[in-house]
Residue, then its C-alpha position, 0 to 999 in steps of 0.5 A: m168589273g163594271r161591264l155589261y155582258k149578255l148572259k146565255v143560259i143553256k141546258a147541259k149534262r153538267s154545270d159550267i160557265h164560259f166567259s168571253a169578251r161579249e157574253i157569259l155562257l152558263k151551262v146548267i143541268d136544270g134552270s133552277s140551278a142557274k142562279s146558284v151556279l152564277t153566284m158561285w162563279y161570281k164569288e170565285r172571280a171576286k176572290v181572284k180579282f179582289a186579291e189582285i186589286a188589293e195587293p198594291l193598295i195593301e203594299r201602299f198602306k204599309k207606309h202607315k205601318v198597317e196591314p190587314k190580317s186577312i181579306w174575307l168575302q161575305e154577302m152583306n145586305r147593306r154594306w160593300g165592305s167592313c173592317t173588324p177590330k182585329g184587322k180583318i177586311i170583309l168585302n161584299p162579293e157583289l162588288i165584282k160587278a162594279p168598276k175597278a175604281c169602285i173596288e179600290y175605293v172600298v178597299i182603301h176605305e177599309l184600309c183607312h179603318l185600320i188606322h182610324k176606327n171611326h169616320t172622323k175628320k182624320f179618317f176622311e183626310l187620310h182617305a182623300k190623301e190616298m184616293p183624292d177622287w173617292e167621292r166620285w167612286k163612292n157615288k158611282l158605286e151607290n148609283l150602280l149597284a144599290 
């Protein structure tokens, strides 16, 4: 969520993660599993946080008579989000590392695609109406995690 934490990795009899205000304590059976355990933990956190962030935005977009069919997490190399022709919004779980406003920017961007499929003038007008400072958060996201 845009904050830096100290990551402490220790060997343990079972893998587990403890999260506090200052650090992430990663307990692993062996060092080789640390990355996969941390990645799974990020995905689980992303599911919860993305739903919390997206819910009020989806409610807001109902005034446009649109609602996503579902929200899905999928690792993507070059994208933060995507919207399928059938209305499924796909979010990159790496977004969990970004500030809340960056996540909101991506969700709003994809919700705008439910109305305007392409990046047309009307698309960007709607985007600016729903999030006037969207370019600030887009730039921060690109500089932060790219």
